[in-house]
N, CA, C and O atoms as a GROMACS GRO file, in nm:
protein
  648
    1MET      N    1  16.462   1.874   8.110
    1MET     CA    2  16.514   1.760   8.230
    1MET      C    3  16.528   1.715   8.122
    1MET      O    4  16.479   1.722   8.009
    2THR      N    5  16.668   1.625   8.218
    2THR     CA    6  16.772   1.548   8.058
    2THR      C    7  16.792   1.451   8.163
    2THR      O    8  16.785   1.482   8.282
    3ARG      N    9  16.817   1.329   8.118
    3ARG     CA   10  16.880   1.208   8.162
    3ARG      C   11  17.003   1.176   8.160
    3ARG      O   12  17.064   1.085   8.215
    4ASN      N   13  17.054   1.304   8.055
    4ASN     CA   14  17.234   1.279   7.987
    4ASN      C   15  17.323   1.356   8.075
    4ASN      O   16  17.294   1.471   8.106
    5LEU      N   17  17.419   1.305   8.113
    5LEU     CA   18  17.524   1.351   8.213
    5LEU      C   19  17.602   1.468   8.146
    5LEU      O   20  17.666   1.552   8.207
    6THR      N   21  17.587   1.459   8.017
    6THR     CA   22  17.632   1.512   7.885
    6THR      C   23  17.588   1.658   7.898
    6THR      O   24  17.666   1.753   7.894
    7ASP      N   25  17.479   1.665   7.911
    7ASP     CA   26  17.355   1.756   7.894
    7ASP      C   27  17.388   1.832   8.016
    7ASP      O   28  17.374   1.954   8.000
    8VAL      N   29  17.419   1.805   8.107
    8VAL     CA   30  17.426   1.847   8.259
    8VAL      C   31  17.540   1.940   8.267
    8VAL      O   32  17.508   2.058   8.285
    9VAL      N   33  17.729   1.900   8.254
    9VAL     CA   34  17.788   1.949   8.197
    9VAL      C   35  17.791   2.034   8.056
    9VAL      O   36  17.885   2.112   8.043
   10GLU      N   37  17.715   2.027   7.973
   10GLU     CA   38  17.688   2.180   7.878
   10GLU      C   39  17.654   2.258   7.966
   10GLU      O   40  17.733   2.352   7.976
   11ALA      N   41  17.556   2.262   8.046
   11ALA     CA   42  17.451   2.370   8.116
   11ALA      C   43  17.540   2.407   8.163
   11ALA      O   44  17.570   2.523   8.135
   12GLY      N   45  17.655   2.309   8.285
   12GLY     CA   46  17.734   2.409   8.332
   12GLY      C   47  17.797   2.480   8.311
   12GLY      O   48  17.798   2.586   8.374
   13VAL      N   49  17.885   2.449   8.202
   13VAL     CA   50  17.967   2.496   8.135
   13VAL      C   51  17.935   2.642   8.052
   13VAL      O   52  18.008   2.740   8.037
   14ALA      N   53  17.797   2.617   8.004
   14ALA     CA   54  17.714   2.738   7.981
   14ALA      C   55  17.718   2.858   8.053
   14ALA      O   56  17.739   2.971   8.007
   15ARG      N   57  17.689   2.816   8.202
   15ARG     CA   58  17.671   2.917   8.266
   15ARG      C   59  17.797   2.956   8.347
   15ARG      O   60  17.798   3.066   8.403
   16ALA      N   61  17.897   2.879   8.354
   16ALA     CA   62  17.987   2.870   8.434
   16ALA      C   63  18.044   3.030   8.301
   16ALA      O   64  18.081   3.135   8.354
   17THR      N   65  18.042   3.023   8.195
   17THR     CA   66  18.110   3.085   8.126
   17THR      C   67  18.032   3.204   8.113
   17THR      O   68  18.101   3.296   8.070
   18GLY      N   69  17.897   3.239   8.139
   18GLY     CA   70  17.873   3.387   8.132
   18GLY      C   71  17.732   3.354   8.075
   18GLY      O   72  17.646   3.443   8.080
   19ALA      N   73  17.699   3.226   8.018
   19ALA     CA   74  17.508   3.248   7.971
   19ALA      C   75  17.421   3.245   8.046
   19ALA      O   76  17.404   3.187   8.153
   20THR      N   77  17.312   3.366   7.941
   20THR     CA   78  17.242   3.430   8.013
   20THR      C   79  17.114   3.275   8.000
   20THR      O   80  17.111   3.194   7.908
   21VAL      N   81  17.042   3.277   8.098
   21VAL     CA   82  16.897   3.178   8.158
   21VAL      C   83  16.859   3.116   7.992
   21VAL      O   84  16.862   3.002   7.946
   22ALA      N   85  16.819   3.266   7.921
   22ALA     CA   86  16.758   3.257   7.803
   22ALA      C   87  16.842   3.201   7.670
   22ALA      O   88  16.789   3.114   7.600
   23ARG      N   89  16.972   3.252   7.638
   23ARG     CA   90  17.031   3.175   7.555
   23ARG      C   91  17.062   3.024   7.590
   23ARG      O   92  17.085   2.927   7.517
   24MET      N   93  17.053   3.036   7.709
   24MET     CA   94  17.094   2.811   7.758
   24MET      C   95  16.968   2.812   7.708
   24MET      O   96  16.970   2.778   7.589
   25ARG      N   97  16.849   2.838   7.752
   25ARG     CA   98  16.682   2.766   7.724
   25ARG      C   99  16.735   2.758   7.540
   25ARG      O  100  16.758   2.650   7.487
   26ALA      N  101  16.745   2.873   7.475
   26ALA     CA  102  16.748   2.851   7.338
   26ALA      C  103  16.828   2.684   7.292
   26ALA      O  104  16.770   2.587   7.244
   27THR      N  105  16.974   2.697   7.326
   27THR     CA  106  17.027   2.567   7.312
   27THR      C  107  17.055   2.510   7.384
   27THR      O  108  17.176   2.490   7.384
   28LEU      N  109  16.970   2.436   7.503
   28LEU     CA  110  16.965   2.371   7.557
   28LEU      C  111  16.777   2.316   7.623
   28LEU      O  112  16.696   2.332   7.714
   29THR      N  113  16.795   2.265   7.525
   29THR     CA  114  16.646   2.249   7.559
   29THR      C  115  16.546   2.170   7.643
   29THR      O  116  16.424   2.181   7.653
   30PHE      N  117  16.658   2.064   7.715
   30PHE     CA  118  16.591   2.039   7.797
   30PHE      C  119  16.567   2.148   7.935
   30PHE      O  120  16.505   2.118   8.038
   31LEU      N  121  16.612   2.236   7.916
   31LEU     CA  122  16.616   2.355   8.044
   31LEU      C  123  16.448   2.426   8.038
   31LEU      O  124  16.364   2.422   7.949
   32ASP      N  125  16.447   2.478   8.153
   32ASP     CA  126  16.296   2.490   8.161
   32ASP      C  127  16.349   2.646   8.293
   32ASP      O  128  16.426   2.647   8.389
   33SER      N  129  16.289   2.722   8.251
   33SER     CA  130  16.298   2.841   8.381
   33SER      C  131  16.169   2.919   8.375
   33SER      O  132  16.077   2.890   8.298
   34ASP      N  133  16.169   3.018   8.457
   34ASP     CA  134  16.030   3.090   8.503
   34ASP      C  135  16.033   3.233   8.468
   34ASP      O  136  16.155   3.246   8.465
   35PRO      N  137  15.999   3.319   8.446
   35PRO     CA  138  15.970   3.469   8.466
   35PRO      C  139  16.076   3.520   8.538
   35PRO      O  140  16.182   3.551   8.485
   36ILE      N  141  16.041   3.538   8.727
   36ILE     CA  142  16.102   3.530   8.788
   36ILE      C  143  16.331   3.465   8.797
   36ILE      O  144  16.419   3.503   8.874
   37THR      N  145  16.335   3.359   8.676
   37THR     CA  146  16.481   3.341   8.743
   37THR      C  147  16.539   3.468   8.608
   37THR      O  148  16.639   3.533   8.637
   38GLU      N  149  16.487   3.488   8.500
   38GLU     CA  150  16.506   3.590   8.388
   38GLU      C  151  16.524   3.675   8.435
   38GLU      O  152  16.640   3.714   8.428
   39ALA      N  153  16.437   3.749   8.503
   39ALA     CA  154  16.369   3.896   8.589
   39ALA      C  155  16.534   3.897   8.685
   39ALA      O  156  16.612   3.992   8.691
   40HIS      N  157  16.548   3.775   8.742
   40HIS     CA  158  16.716   3.824   8.824
   40HIS      C  159  16.823   3.873   8.735
   40HIS      O  160  16.868   3.986   8.754
   41GLU      N  161  16.860   3.813   8.655
   41GLU     CA  162  16.953   3.883   8.532
   41GLU      C  163  16.942   3.990   8.476
   41GLU      O  164  17.024   4.024   8.390
   42ARG      N  165  16.850   4.060   8.508
   42ARG     CA  166  16.853   4.181   8.468
   42ARG      C  167  16.846   4.292   8.579
   42ARG      O  168  16.848   4.414   8.562
   43GLY      N  169  16.838   4.226   8.694
   43GLY     CA  170  16.880   4.324   8.797
   43GLY      C  171  16.753   4.336   8.951
   43GLY      O  172  16.658   4.258   8.960
   44PRO      N  173  16.768   4.393   9.004
   44PRO     CA  174  16.726   4.340   9.121
   44PRO      C  175  16.536   4.427   9.072
   44PRO      O  176  16.436   4.363   9.104
   45VAL      N  177  16.526   4.524   9.021
   45VAL     CA  178  16.435   4.607   9.039
   45VAL      C  179  16.354   4.539   8.963
   45VAL      O  180  16.239   4.515   8.999
   46ALA      N  181  16.427   4.478   8.788
   46ALA     CA  182  16.328   4.355   8.722
   46ALA      C  183  16.340   4.261   8.816
   46ALA      O  184  16.259   4.306   8.896
   47ALA      N  185  16.391   4.144   8.874
   47ALA     CA  186  16.314   4.090   8.972
   47ALA      C  187  16.179   4.116   9.055
   47ALA      O  188  16.094   4.026   9.058
   48VAL      N  189  16.152   4.270   9.142
   48VAL     CA  190  16.097   4.261   9.213
   48VAL      C  191  15.992   4.297   9.137
   48VAL      O  192  15.893   4.272   9.206
   49THR      N  193  15.946   4.358   8.997
   49THR     CA  194  15.893   4.406   8.946
   49THR      C  195  15.796   4.244   8.896
   49THR      O  196  15.678   4.232   8.928
   50ALA      N  197  15.850   4.164   8.838
   50ALA     CA  198  15.857   4.059   8.809
   50ALA      C  199  15.804   3.952   8.896
   50ALA      O  200  15.733   3.863   8.848
   51GLN      N  201  15.837   3.959   9.032
   51GLN     CA  202  15.763   3.916   9.150
   51GLN      C  203  15.654   3.919   9.170
   51GLN      O  204  15.578   3.823   9.160
   52TRP      N  205  15.604   4.105   9.223
   52TRP     CA  206  15.474   4.159   9.210
   52TRP      C  207  15.396   4.074   9.114
   52TRP      O  208  15.317   3.986   9.148
   53ASP      N  209  15.436   4.121   8.950
   53ASP     CA  210  15.344   4.048   8.835
   53ASP      C  211  15.296   3.910   8.892
   53ASP      O  212  15.177   3.887   8.912
   54LEU      N  213  15.417   3.801   8.921
   54LEU     CA  214  15.289   3.694   8.990
   54LEU      C  215  15.240   3.656   9.100
   54LEU      O  216  15.149   3.577   9.127
   55LEU      N  217  15.312   3.722   9.166
   55LEU     CA  218  15.228   3.760   9.314
   55LEU      C  219  15.059   3.819   9.293
   55LEU      O  220  14.972   3.761   9.357
   56ARG      N  221  15.017   3.941   9.196
   56ARG     CA  222  14.920   3.948   9.132
   56ARG      C  223  14.836   3.855   9.037
   56ARG      O  224  14.714   3.837   9.036
   57GLU      N  225  14.910   3.814   8.977
   57GLU     CA  226  14.868   3.712   8.879
   57GLU      C  227  14.781   3.586   8.981
   57GLU      O  228  14.662   3.558   8.976
   58LYS      N  229  14.878   3.531   9.063
   58LYS     CA  230  14.843   3.416   9.167
   58LYS      C  231  14.729   3.478   9.249
   58LYS      O  232  14.651   3.404   9.309
   59ALA      N  233  14.715   3.621   9.255
   59ALA     CA  234  14.597   3.646   9.352
   59ALA      C  235  14.436   3.610   9.318
   59ALA      O  236  14.336   3.574   9.381
   60THR      N  237  14.478   3.646   9.159
   60THR     CA  238  14.283   3.667   9.078
   60THR      C  239  14.302   3.534   9.076
   60THR      O  240  14.213   3.484   9.007
   61SER      N  241  14.384   3.443   9.123
   61SER     CA  242  14.350   3.267   9.084
   61SER      C  243  14.301   3.228   9.225
   61SER      O  244  14.194   3.171   9.210
   62VAL      N  245  14.326   3.234   9.324
   62VAL     CA  246  14.275   3.204   9.443
   62VAL      C  247  14.101   3.208   9.452
   62VAL      O  248  14.041   3.315   9.460
   63PRO      N  249  14.056   3.123   9.451
   63PRO     CA  250  13.892   3.085   9.468
   63PRO      C  251  13.863   3.089   9.649
   63PRO      O  252  13.934   3.029   9.730
   64GLY      N  253  13.768   3.156   9.677
   64GLY     CA  254  13.734   3.165   9.802
   64GLY      C  255  13.810   3.228   9.930
   64GLY      O  256  13.776   3.213  10.048
   65PHE      N  257  13.937   3.315   9.874
   65PHE     CA  258  13.995   3.349   9.939
   65PHE      C  259  14.038   3.528   9.890
   65PHE      O  260  14.140   3.590   9.859
   66PRO      N  261  13.951   3.544   9.900
   66PRO     CA  262  14.018   3.729   9.826
   66PRO      C  263  14.046   3.799   9.952
   66PRO      O  264  14.035   3.917   9.918
   67GLU      N  265  14.067   3.798  10.038
   67GLU     CA  266  14.153   3.848  10.148
   67GLU      C  267  14.290   3.871  10.066
   67GLU      O  268  14.355   3.974  10.050
   68PHE      N  269  14.313   3.732  10.016
   68PHE     CA  270  14.447   3.698  10.004
   68PHE      C  271  14.514   3.848   9.830
   68PHE      O  272  14.615   3.911   9.800
   69GLY      N  273  14.355   3.826   9.771
   69GLY     CA  274  14.418   3.924   9.670
   69GLY      C  275  14.380   4.076   9.706
   69GLY      O  276  14.438   4.157   9.634
   70SER      N  277  14.306   4.125   9.790
   70SER     CA  278  14.309   4.220   9.838
   70SER      C  279  14.399   4.288   9.910
   70SER      O  280  14.394   4.409   9.932
   71LEU      N  281  14.505   4.193   9.959
   71LEU     CA  282  14.610   4.264  10.007
   71LEU      C  283  14.737   4.260   9.950
   71LEU      O  284  14.830   4.339   9.969
   72ILE      N  285  14.733   4.177   9.887
   72ILE     CA  286  14.847   4.186   9.724
   72ILE      C  287  14.808   4.307   9.676
   72ILE      O  288  14.905   4.381   9.665
   73GLU      N  289  14.673   4.375   9.634
   73GLU     CA  290  14.652   4.489   9.552
   73GLU      C  291  14.715   4.659   9.685
   73GLU      O  292  14.755   4.774   9.672
   74ALA      N  293  14.695   4.599   9.752
   74ALA     CA  294  14.709   4.754   9.831
   74ALA      C  295  14.815   4.746   9.879
   74ALA      O  296  14.859   4.850   9.926
   75ALA      N  297  14.891   4.637   9.888
   75ALA     CA  298  15.040   4.671   9.921
   75ALA      C  299  15.085   4.708   9.792
   75ALA      O  300  15.131   4.819   9.766
   76HIS      N  301  15.068   4.584   9.687
   76HIS     CA  302  15.118   4.698   9.524
   76HIS      C  303  15.118   4.845   9.506
   76HIS      O  304  15.214   4.916   9.475
   77ALA      N  305  14.967   4.886   9.537
   77ALA     CA  306  14.987   5.012   9.563
   77ALA      C  307  15.033   5.133   9.653
   77ALA      O  308  14.987   5.248   9.651
   78GLU      N  309  15.138   5.080   9.736
   78GLU     CA  310  15.178   5.163   9.817
   78GLU      C  311  15.356   5.124   9.740
   78GLU      O  312  15.419   5.020   9.723
   79PRO      N  313  15.382   5.265   9.714
   79PRO     CA  314  15.537   5.242   9.653
   79PRO      C  315  15.645   5.215   9.687
   79PRO      O  316  15.743   5.173   9.626
   80ARG      N  317  15.607   5.269   9.902
   80ARG     CA  318  15.754   5.206   9.936
   80ARG      C  319  15.778   5.032   9.953
   80ARG      O  320  15.876   4.959   9.957
   81LEU      N  321  15.572   5.005   9.961
   81LEU     CA  322  15.611   4.818   9.987
   81LEU      C  323  15.621   4.776   9.854
   81LEU      O  324  15.642   4.656   9.835
   82ARG      N  325  15.605   4.889   9.706
   82ARG     CA  326  15.593   4.802   9.624
   82ARG      C  327  15.757   4.777   9.547
   82ARG      O  328  15.789   4.693   9.462
   83ARG      N  329  15.829   4.873   9.606
   83ARG     CA  330  15.979   4.818   9.570
   83ARG      C  331  16.039   4.715   9.596
   83ARG      O  332  16.136   4.668   9.537
   84LEU      N  333  15.965   4.661   9.718
   84LEU     CA  334  16.073   4.557   9.786
   84LEU      C  335  16.000   4.417   9.747
   84LEU      O  336  15.887   4.405   9.701
   85PHE      N  337  16.082   4.326   9.772
   85PHE     CA  338  16.068   4.175   9.703
   85PHE      C  339  15.962   4.150   9.788
   85PHE      O  340  16.001   4.144   9.904
   86PRO      N  341  15.806   4.129   9.771
   86PRO     CA  342  15.718   4.025   9.783
   86PRO      C  343  15.705   3.891   9.828
   86PRO      O  344  15.640   3.849   9.732
   87PHE      N  345  15.720   3.777   9.914
   87PHE     CA  346  15.718   3.701   9.913
   87PHE      C  347  15.587   3.612   9.961
   87PHE      O  348  15.499   3.684  10.009
   88THR      N  349  15.559   3.486   9.960
   88THR     CA  350  15.438   3.424  10.056
   88THR      C  351  15.477   3.343  10.164
   88THR      O  352  15.599   3.326  10.157
   89SER      N  353  15.443   3.303  10.229
   89SER     CA  354  15.438   3.174  10.301
   89SER      C  355  15.320   3.119  10.364
   89SER      O  356  15.273   3.194  10.450
   90HIS      N  357  15.266   3.023  10.350
   90HIS     CA  358  15.135   3.006  10.403
   90HIS      C  359  15.034   3.159  10.424
   90HIS      O  360  15.014   3.224  10.527
   91TRP      N  361  14.994   3.177  10.312
   91TRP     CA  362  14.875   3.301  10.277
   91TRP      C  363  14.959   3.453  10.389
   91TRP      O  364  14.897   3.538  10.453
   92THR      N  365  15.075   3.442  10.379
   92THR     CA  366  15.130   3.588  10.468
   92THR      C  367  15.194   3.620  10.348
   92THR      O  368  15.257   3.539  10.280
   93VAL      N  369  15.178   3.733  10.323
   93VAL     CA  370  15.295   3.791  10.232
   93VAL      C  371  15.410   3.893  10.332
   93VAL      O  372  15.424   3.978  10.420
   94ALA      N  373  15.448   3.839  10.274
   94ALA     CA  374  15.648   3.946  10.341
   94ALA      C  375  15.685   4.049  10.240
   94ALA      O  376  15.625   4.076  10.135
   95PHE      N  377  15.800   4.106  10.290
   95PHE     CA  378  15.848   4.247  10.204
   95PHE      C  379  15.996   4.204  10.243
   95PHE      O  380  16.010   4.161  10.358
   96SER      N  381  16.089   4.208  10.177
   96SER     CA  382  16.194   4.195  10.142
   96SER      C  383  16.271   4.266  10.079
   96SER      O  384  16.260   4.295   9.959
   97SER      N  385  16.407   4.323  10.199
   97SER     CA  386  16.510   4.410  10.126
   97SER      C  387  16.575   4.395  10.043
   97SER      O  388  16.638   4.478   9.977
   98CYS      N  389  16.567   4.253  10.033
   98CYS     CA  390  16.665   4.193   9.896
   98CYS      C  391  16.603   4.102   9.792
   98CYS      O  392  16.500   4.041   9.821
   99THR      N  393  16.668   4.089   9.657
   99THR     CA  394  16.565   3.932   9.597
   99THR      C  395  16.593   3.802   9.591
   99THR      O  396  16.536   3.715   9.525
  100GLY      N  397  16.720   3.792   9.692
  100GLY     CA  398  16.777   3.636   9.681
  100GLY      C  399  16.722   3.568   9.844
  100GLY      O  400  16.657   3.627   9.932
  101ARG      N  401  16.760   3.468   9.843
  101ARG     CA  402  16.716   3.384   9.952
  101ARG      C  403  16.835   3.383  10.042
  101ARG      O  404  16.937   3.399   9.976
  102PRO      N  405  16.857   3.370  10.170
  102PRO     CA  406  16.753   3.407  10.275
  102PRO      C  407  16.659   3.558  10.274
  102PRO      O  408  16.704   3.659  10.327
  103TYR      N  409  16.576   3.555  10.232
  103TYR     CA  410  16.510   3.693  10.280
  103TYR      C  411  16.531   3.729  10.358
  103TYR      O  412  16.581   3.678  10.458
  104ARG      N  413  16.479   3.891  10.322
  104ARG     CA  414  16.485   3.908  10.490
  104ARG      C  415  16.323   3.961  10.472
  104ARG      O  416  16.266   4.038  10.394
  105ASP      N  417  16.290   3.893  10.564
  105ASP     CA  418  16.158   3.921  10.576
  105ASP      C  419  16.096   4.108  10.686
  105ASP      O  420  16.030   4.124  10.788
  106GLU      N  421  16.134   4.163  10.630
  106GLU     CA  422  16.131   4.340  10.739
  106GLU      C  423  16.029   4.373  10.745
  106GLU      O  424  16.021   4.484  10.798
  107ILE      N  425  15.868   4.300  10.691
  107ILE     CA  426  15.718   4.354  10.801
  107ILE      C  427  15.650   4.223  10.678
  107ILE      O  428  15.703   4.178  10.577
  108ALA      N  429  15.533   4.196  10.732
  108ALA     CA  430  15.462   4.111  10.701
  108ALA      C  431  15.309   4.093  10.733
  108ALA      O  432  15.261   4.140  10.836
  109ASN      N  433  15.242   4.032  10.651
  109ASN     CA  434  15.108   4.064  10.660
  109ASN      C  435  15.000   3.958  10.605
  109ASN      O  436  14.992   3.916  10.490
  110SER      N  437  14.906   3.921  10.732
  110SER     CA  438  14.893   3.754  10.740
  110SER      C  439  14.716   3.782  10.680
  110SER      O  440  14.663   3.755  10.788
  111PRO      N  441  14.635   3.804  10.619
  111PRO     CA  442  14.473   3.793  10.584
  111PRO      C  443  14.447   3.674  10.633
  111PRO      O  444  14.496   3.564  10.606
  112GLN      N  445  14.332   3.718  10.738
  112GLN     CA  446  14.247   3.590  10.742
  112GLN      C  447  14.077   3.569  10.676
  112GLN      O  448  13.990   3.647  10.638
  113SER      N  449  14.088   3.430  10.688
  113SER     CA  450  13.992   3.436  10.585
  113SER      C  451  13.882   3.398  10.624
  113SER      O  452  13.876   3.292  10.685
  114GLY      N  453  13.771   3.471  10.600
  114GLY     CA  454  13.631   3.443  10.604
  114GLY      C  455  13.585   3.658  10.703
  114GLY      O  456  13.499   3.706  10.778
  115GLY      N  457  13.673   3.690  10.652
  115GLY     CA  458  13.641   3.854  10.694
  115GLY      C  459  13.702   3.886  10.837
  115GLY      O  460  13.657   3.972  10.913
  116GLY      N  461  13.828   3.789  10.867
  116GLY     CA  462  13.888   3.815  11.002
  116GLY      C  463  14.006   3.906  11.005
  116GLY      O  464  14.059   3.925  10.896
  117PRO      N  465  14.052   3.958  11.095
  117PRO     CA  466  14.153   4.116  11.107
  117PRO      C  467  14.297   4.010  11.021
  117PRO      O  468  14.347   3.899  11.009
  118TYR      N  469  14.300   4.122  10.990
  118TYR     CA  470  14.464   4.153  10.900
  118TYR      C  471  14.568   4.151  10.986
  118TYR      O  472  14.539   4.224  11.081
  119ILE      N  473  14.670   4.104  10.999
  119ILE     CA  474  14.763   4.060  11.118
  119ILE      C  475  14.870   4.173  11.032
  119ILE      O  476  14.852   4.184  10.910
  120VAL      N  477  14.953   4.234  11.082
  120VAL     CA  478  15.053   4.303  11.053
  120VAL      C  479  15.156   4.225  11.156
  120VAL      O  480  15.144   4.257  11.274
  121LEU      N  481  15.240   4.142  11.128
  121LEU     CA  482  15.388   4.094  11.176
  121LEU      C  483  15.529   4.159  11.208
  121LEU      O  484  15.580   4.246  11.137
  122ARG      N  485  15.568   4.124  11.285
  122ARG     CA  486  15.715   4.201  11.325
  122ARG      C  487  15.814   4.113  11.199
  122ARG      O  488  15.769   4.022  11.129
  123TYR      N  489  15.904   4.147  11.196
  123TYR     CA  490  16.012   4.071  11.102
  123TYR      C  491  16.071   3.952  11.162
  123TYR      O  492  16.137   3.973  11.264
  124ALA      N  493  16.062   3.808  11.114
  124ALA     CA  494  16.066   3.752  11.096
  124ALA      C  495  15.971   3.634  11.191
  124ALA      O  496  15.996   3.544  11.272
  125ASN      N  497  15.831   3.703  11.120
  125ASN     CA  498  15.720   3.627  11.200
  125ASN      C  499  15.717   3.612  11.387
  125ASN      O  500  15.658   3.529  11.456
  126THR      N  501  15.808   3.731  11.430
  126THR     CA  502  15.847   3.694  11.598
  126THR      C  503  15.760   3.845  11.656
  126THR      O  504  15.810   3.939  11.719
  127GLY      N  505  15.647   3.830  11.620
  127GLY     CA  506  15.537   3.935  11.700
  127GLY      C  507  15.424   3.954  11.627
  127GLY      O  508  15.406   3.896  11.520
  128VAL      N  509  15.330   4.047  11.683
  128VAL     CA  510  15.237   4.141  11.622
  128VAL      C  511  15.243   4.248  11.633
  128VAL      O  512  15.229   4.265  11.754
  129HIS      N  513  15.258   4.366  11.575
  129HIS     CA  514  15.259   4.516  11.563
  129HIS      C  515  15.106   4.569  11.571
  129HIS      O  516  15.076   4.677  11.624
  130GLY      N  517  14.983   4.450  11.493
  130GLY     CA  518  14.858   4.546  11.540
  130GLY      C  519  14.792   4.413  11.444
  130GLY      O  520  14.848   4.309  11.407
  131GLU      N  521  14.657   4.461  11.422
  131GLU     CA  522  14.584   4.439  11.365
  131GLU      C  523  14.522   4.496  11.317
  131GLU      O  524  14.512   4.606  11.371
  132ALA      N  525  14.424   4.474  11.174
  132ALA     CA  526  14.334   4.584  11.100
  132ALA      C  527  14.238   4.536  11.032
  132ALA      O  528  14.283   4.449  10.957
  133PRO      N  529  14.090   4.554  11.017
  133PRO     CA  530  13.969   4.537  10.968
  133PRO      C  531  14.020   4.461  10.796
  133PRO      O  532  14.032   4.347  10.751
  134ASN      N  533  14.031   4.553  10.762
  134ASN     CA  534  14.031   4.544  10.583
  134ASN      C  535  14.197   4.559  10.539
  134ASN      O  536  14.265   4.639  10.603
  135ALA      N  537  14.256   4.484  10.432
  135ALA     CA  538  14.345   4.498  10.359
  135ALA      C  539  14.426   4.627  10.383
  135ALA      O  540  14.532   4.625  10.447
  136ALA      N  541  14.368   4.748  10.326
  136ALA     CA  542  14.361   4.895  10.302
  136ALA      C  543  14.480   4.917  10.433
  136ALA      O  544  14.602   4.902  10.439
  137GLU      N  545  14.369   4.963  10.537
  137GLU     CA  546  14.372   4.965  10.648
  137GLU      C  547  14.525   4.893  10.713
  137GLU      O  548  14.616   4.964  10.755
  138ALA      N  549  14.529   4.705  10.709
  138ALA     CA  550  14.642   4.649  10.766
  138ALA      C  551  14.753   4.724  10.693
  138ALA      O  552  14.852   4.706  10.765
  139VAL      N  553  14.784   4.786  10.606
  139VAL     CA  554  14.900   4.868  10.503
  139VAL      C  555  14.966   4.961  10.571
  139VAL      O  556  15.088   4.961  10.565
  140ALA      N  557  14.895   5.063  10.652
  140ALA     CA  558  14.898   5.145  10.713
  140ALA      C  559  15.018   5.064  10.826
  140ALA      O  560  15.123   5.036  10.767
  141PRO      N  561  15.016   5.044  10.898
  141PRO     CA  562  15.079   4.982  11.013
  141PRO      C  563  15.219   4.911  10.968
  141PRO      O  564  15.321   4.948  11.025
  142ALA      N  565  15.225   4.829  10.886
  142ALA     CA  566  15.335   4.800  10.798
  142ALA      C  567  15.379   4.868  10.774
  142ALA      O  568  15.493   4.845  10.814
  143LEU      N  569  15.377   5.022  10.694
  143LEU     CA  570  15.435   5.130  10.626
  143LEU      C  571  15.467   5.192  10.777
  143LEU      O  572  15.570   5.255  10.758
  144ALA      N  573  15.441   5.202  10.875
  144ALA     CA  574  15.483   5.270  10.997
  144ALA      C  575  15.570   5.161  11.072
  144ALA      O  576  15.665   5.222  11.122
  145HIS      N  577  15.578   5.045  11.097
  145HIS     CA  578  15.637   4.957  11.126
  145HIS      C  579  15.847   4.935  11.005
  145HIS      O  580  15.966   4.906  11.016
  146LEU      N  581  15.762   4.967  10.931
  146LEU     CA  582  15.884   4.998  10.848
  146LEU      C  583  16.008   5.109  10.823
  146LEU      O  584  15.988   5.223  10.782
  147PRO      N  585  16.101   5.071  10.846
  147PRO     CA  586  16.197   5.158  10.878
  147PRO      C  587  16.220   5.228  10.784
  147PRO      O  588  16.178   5.175  10.681
  148HIS      N  589  16.288   5.364  10.761
  148HIS     CA  590  16.275   5.485  10.644
  148HIS      C  591  16.396   5.397  10.562
  148HIS      O  592  16.367   5.381  10.443
  149SER      N  593  16.505   5.347  10.596
  149SER     CA  594  16.602   5.291  10.547
  149SER      C  595  16.560   5.153  10.481
  149SER      O  596  16.626   5.120  10.382
  150VAL      N  597  16.485   5.091  10.511
  150VAL     CA  598  16.473   5.011  10.389
  150VAL      C  599  16.402   4.990  10.256
  150VAL      O  600  16.282   5.013  10.235
  151GLY      N  601  16.489   4.945  10.172
  151GLY     CA  602  16.396   4.960  10.033
  151GLY      C  603  16.466   5.074   9.963
  151GLY      O  604  16.465   5.182  10.021
  152PRO      N  605  16.537   5.061   9.828
  152PRO     CA  606  16.490   4.955   9.754
  152PRO      C  607  16.543   4.792   9.775
  152PRO      O  608  16.628   4.760   9.858
  153ALA      N  609  16.499   4.733   9.717
  153ALA     CA  610  16.517   4.565   9.729
  153ALA      C  611  16.688   4.573   9.675
  153ALA      O  612  16.718   4.672   9.608
  154VAL      N  613  16.767   4.497   9.696
  154VAL     CA  614  16.927   4.450   9.648
  154VAL      C  615  16.869   4.320   9.599
  154VAL      O  616  16.768   4.253   9.621
  155ALA      N  617  17.015   4.313   9.496
  155ALA     CA  618  17.033   4.229   9.433
  155ALA      C  619  17.044   4.127   9.516
  155ALA      O  620  17.093   4.179   9.616
  156GLY      N  621  17.014   3.897   9.562
  156GLY     CA  622  17.099   3.868   9.607
  156GLY      C  623  17.028   3.876   9.791
  156GLY      O  624  16.917   3.908   9.832
  157CYS      N  625  17.112   3.846   9.838
  157CYS     CA  626  17.163   3.860   9.979
  157CYS      C  627  17.243   3.814  10.073
  157CYS      O  628  17.217   3.694  10.069
  158THR      N  629  17.311   3.826  10.142
  158THR     CA  630  17.374   3.806  10.234
  158THR      C  631  17.346   3.800  10.408
  158THR      O  632  17.416   3.801  10.509
  159GLY      N  633  17.213   3.795  10.379
  159GLY     CA  634  17.221   3.786  10.572
  159GLY      C  635  17.174   3.902  10.539
  159GLY      O  636  17.182   3.981  10.446
  160ARG      N  637  17.096   3.885  10.693
  160ARG     CA  638  17.074   4.055  10.786
  160ARG      C  639  17.188   4.107  10.869
  160ARG      O  640  17.218   4.042  10.970
  161PRO      N  641  17.256   4.214  10.839
  161PRO     CA  642  17.343   4.291  10.880
  161PRO      C  643  17.329   4.287  11.033
  161PRO      O  644  17.221   4.323  11.080
  162GLU      N  645  17.419   4.250  11.108
  162GLU     CA  646  17.426   4.270  11.298
  162GLU      C  647  17.434   4.411  11.347
  162GLU      O  648  17.438   4.434  11.467
   0.00000   0.00000   0.00000
């Protein structure tokens, strides 16, 4: 963070001239970034991998909600889901075919705390495909409803084609 307008201008010029986030951080010490930001510069595969790593780490630190961690691990074990960009909202895990916002949540899974069923949701959470008693079984209907043409995730996002 900076309060110096000159710093902000320098950051803008550096970015506009193609400086990487890592290089900008080295010379503009007020800047901060995360692994996802830097991974995006290396391409969609790196961004997807970094996002999975972040979610898997997050899942291990959620006390009292093991269903979330189980779902992350079960989804990560599936190659078709692992090549999509995972993101979460209100503990629902969605899978996007693009790495930028707005994400295209092609399919989503929602774990219920306390041992309730896992819910498999349609695109944009507009309905339910089904329920499953555990994370491993929730991945199968998600894959069944994921079009074969989806994936691997591409860089950025231009919105859903009509």
